[in-house]
C-alpha positions as CSV (number, residue, x, y, z in Angstrom):
1,M,-21.9,-0.5,-5.8
2,A,-18.6,0.0,-7.8
3,V,-18.0,3.3,-6.2
4,Q,-18.6,1.8,-2.7
5,S,-16.2,-1.1,-3.5
6,F,-13.5,1.3,-4.7
7,V,-13.8,3.5,-1.7
8,F,-13.8,0.5,0.6
9,F,-10.5,-0.7,-0.8
10,A,-9.0,2.7,-0.8
11,L,-10.1,3.9,2.6
12,A,-10.6,0.7,4.6
13,F,-8.8,-2.3,3.2
14,W,-5.4,-0.8,2.4
15,P,-5.0,0.8,5.8
16,L,-5.4,-2.6,7.4
17,W,-3.6,-4.8,4.8
18,I,-0.4,-2.7,4.4
19,P,0.7,-2.6,8.1
20,V,-0.2,-6.3,8.5
21,S,2.0,-7.2,5.5
22,A,4.9,-5.0,6.7
23,L,4.6,-6.5,10.2
24,F,4.9,-10.0,8.9
25,L,8.0,-9.1,6.9
26,E,9.8,-7.4,9.8
27,T,12.3,-9.0,12.1
28,E,13.8,-6.0,14.0
29,L,12.1,-5.3,17.4
30,L,12.0,-1.5,17.2
31,R,10.6,-1.5,13.7
32,K,8.0,-4.1,14.8
33,R,6.8,-1.8,17.6
34,I,6.4,1.1,15.2
35,L,4.6,-1.2,12.8
36,Q,2.3,-2.3,15.6
37,F,1.3,1.4,16.0
38,C,0.7,1.5,12.3
39,F,-1.4,-1.6,12.6
40,A,-3.4,0.0,15.4
41,C,-4.1,3.1,13.3
42,G,-5.0,0.9,10.3
43,S,-7.4,-1.2,12.4
44,F,-9.1,1.9,13.6
45,V,-9.3,3.3,10.1
46,F,-10.7,0.0,8.8
47,I,-13.4,-0.2,11.4
48,Y,-14.4,3.4,11.2
49,A,-14.4,3.6,7.4
50,T,-16.3,0.4,7.0
51,A,-18.9,1.6,9.5
52,A,-19.1,4.9,7.7
53,L,-19.5,3.3,4.3
54,W,-22.3,1.1,5.7
55,V,-24.2,4.1,7.0
56,K,-23.7,6.5,4.0
57,A,-22.6,5.4,0.5
58,P,-20.1,7.6,-1.3
59,I,-20.7,9.1,-4.7
60,A,-18.3,9.8,-7.6
61,V,-18.5,12.8,-9.8
62,I,-16.3,13.9,-12.7
63,H,-14.1,16.9,-11.9
64,A,-11.5,18.2,-14.3
65,H,-11.2,14.9,-16.2
66,S,-10.8,12.9,-13.0
67,L,-13.2,11.2,-10.5
68,D,-13.9,13.0,-7.3
69,Y,-15.1,10.5,-4.7
70,R,-17.4,12.4,-2.3
71,F,-17.4,10.6,1.0
72,Q,-18.7,12.3,4.0
73,D,-18.0,11.1,7.5
74,P,-21.5,10.4,8.9
75,F,-20.3,10.3,12.5
76,G,-18.0,13.3,12.8
77,W,-16.0,11.6,15.6
78,I,-12.5,12.1,14.0
79,P,-11.4,15.7,13.5
80,V,-10.7,16.4,9.8
81,S,-7.1,17.4,10.7
82,V,-6.4,14.0,12.2
83,Q,-7.8,11.9,9.4
84,P,-4.8,12.3,7.0
85,F,-2.4,11.4,9.8
86,L,-4.2,8.2,10.6
87,Y,-4.4,7.3,6.9
88,F,-0.7,8.1,6.2
89,S,0.3,6.2,9.4
90,S,-1.4,3.1,8.1
91,T,-0.7,3.2,4.4
92,V,2.6,4.9,3.7
93,L,4.5,4.9,7.0
94,P,4.7,1.0,7.3
95,L,6.4,0.8,4.0
96,L,8.9,3.5,4.9
97,V,9.6,1.9,8.4
98,T,10.2,-1.7,7.3
99,S,13.7,-3.0,6.8
100,D,12.6,-5.0,3.7
101,R,14.3,-3.4,0.8
102,M,11.6,-3.9,-1.8
103,A,8.8,-2.7,0.5
104,K,10.9,0.4,1.4
105,R,11.3,1.2,-2.3
106,M,7.6,0.9,-2.8
107,G,7.0,3.1,0.2
108,W,9.1,5.9,-1.2
109,L,7.5,5.6,-4.6
110,I,4.0,5.6,-3.0
111,F,5.0,8.6,-0.9
112,A,6.3,10.4,-4.1
113,S,3.1,9.5,-5.9
114,L,1.1,11.0,-3.0
115,I,3.0,14.3,-3.3
116,L,2.6,14.3,-7.1
117,A,-1.2,13.6,-6.8
118,K,-1.5,16.4,-4.2
119,I,0.4,18.9,-6.3
120,T,-1.3,18.0,-9.6
121,K,-4.8,16.9,-8.7
122,A,-5.5,17.9,-5.0
123,E,-9.3,18.2,-5.6
124,T,-9.4,14.5,-6.8
125,L,-6.7,13.2,-4.6
126,T,-8.2,9.7,-3.9
127,S,-8.6,8.7,-7.6
128,S,-5.4,10.5,-8.7
129,W,-3.2,8.9,-6.0
130,C,-4.7,5.5,-6.7
131,F,-3.9,5.9,-10.4
132,F,-0.3,6.8,-9.5
133,A,-0.1,4.0,-6.9
134,A,-1.3,1.5,-9.6
135,I,1.6,2.6,-11.8
136,V,4.0,2.1,-8.9
137,S,2.5,-1.3,-8.3
138,L,3.1,-2.2,-11.9
139,I,6.7,-1.1,-11.7
140,I,7.2,-3.2,-8.5
141,A,5.5,-6.2,-10.1
142,I,7.8,-5.9,-13.2
143,S,10.8,-5.6,-10.9
144,I,9.8,-8.7,-9.0
145,Y,9.2,-10.6,-12.2
146,L,12.6,-9.6,-13.6
147,E,14.4,-10.5,-10.4
148,N,12.7,-13.9,-10.2
149,R,13.4,-14.6,-13.8
150,K,17.2,-14.3,-13.1
151,K,17.0,-16.7,-10.1
152,P,16.5,-20.1,-11.9
153,A,19.6,-19.6,-14.1
154,L,21.7,-18.6,-11.0
155,E,20.2,-21.5,-8.9
156,K,20.8,-23.9,-11.8
157,A,24.4,-22.8,-12.1
158,G,24.9,-23.2,-8.4
159,A,23.3,-26.6,-8.5
160,A,25.5,-27.6,-11.4
161,K,28.6,-26.8,-9.4
162,L,27.4,-28.6,-6.4
163,F,26.4,-31.8,-8.3
164,S,29.6,-31.8,-10.4
165,R,31.5,-32.2,-7.2
166,F,29.7,-35.5,-6.6
167,G,30.2,-36.7,-10.2
168,H,26.7,-35.9,-11.4
169,S,25.5,-33.5,-14.2
170,V,22.4,-31.3,-14.1
């Protein structure tokens, strides 16, 4: 069940969640259109992968000190050459397309981690890329924490100036 849960999040959940999140952040029309395409790809990947997981459970084997998730497409409806395009279009592309600065940074780091995983551990790409993506997520979480930690002091200083104009202290 743990293997199935991991593969569900990696192959079904993220392809749906990432374009939806980027779409909610976006305000520019052209970028929204591209993100709608990403969402369509992600929706298809979500439905297809969820159905495939329901029909045939994946297995995990140890390969060169990493986990190799063996997941076979029980339907065979999507050519193997198209599958990476659909996955990339729904997990990496939305983060690169969005105008949100933090999401775009994360997109480039995720893309770099994909290349690193492909170069170093191509045979166990799913688990290796997820490992690198977890490191990227940690970096982003720390960045957000540090950025938000600065805000209260700045906001308080701004509030102090505003209230001092009216004869009050903060």
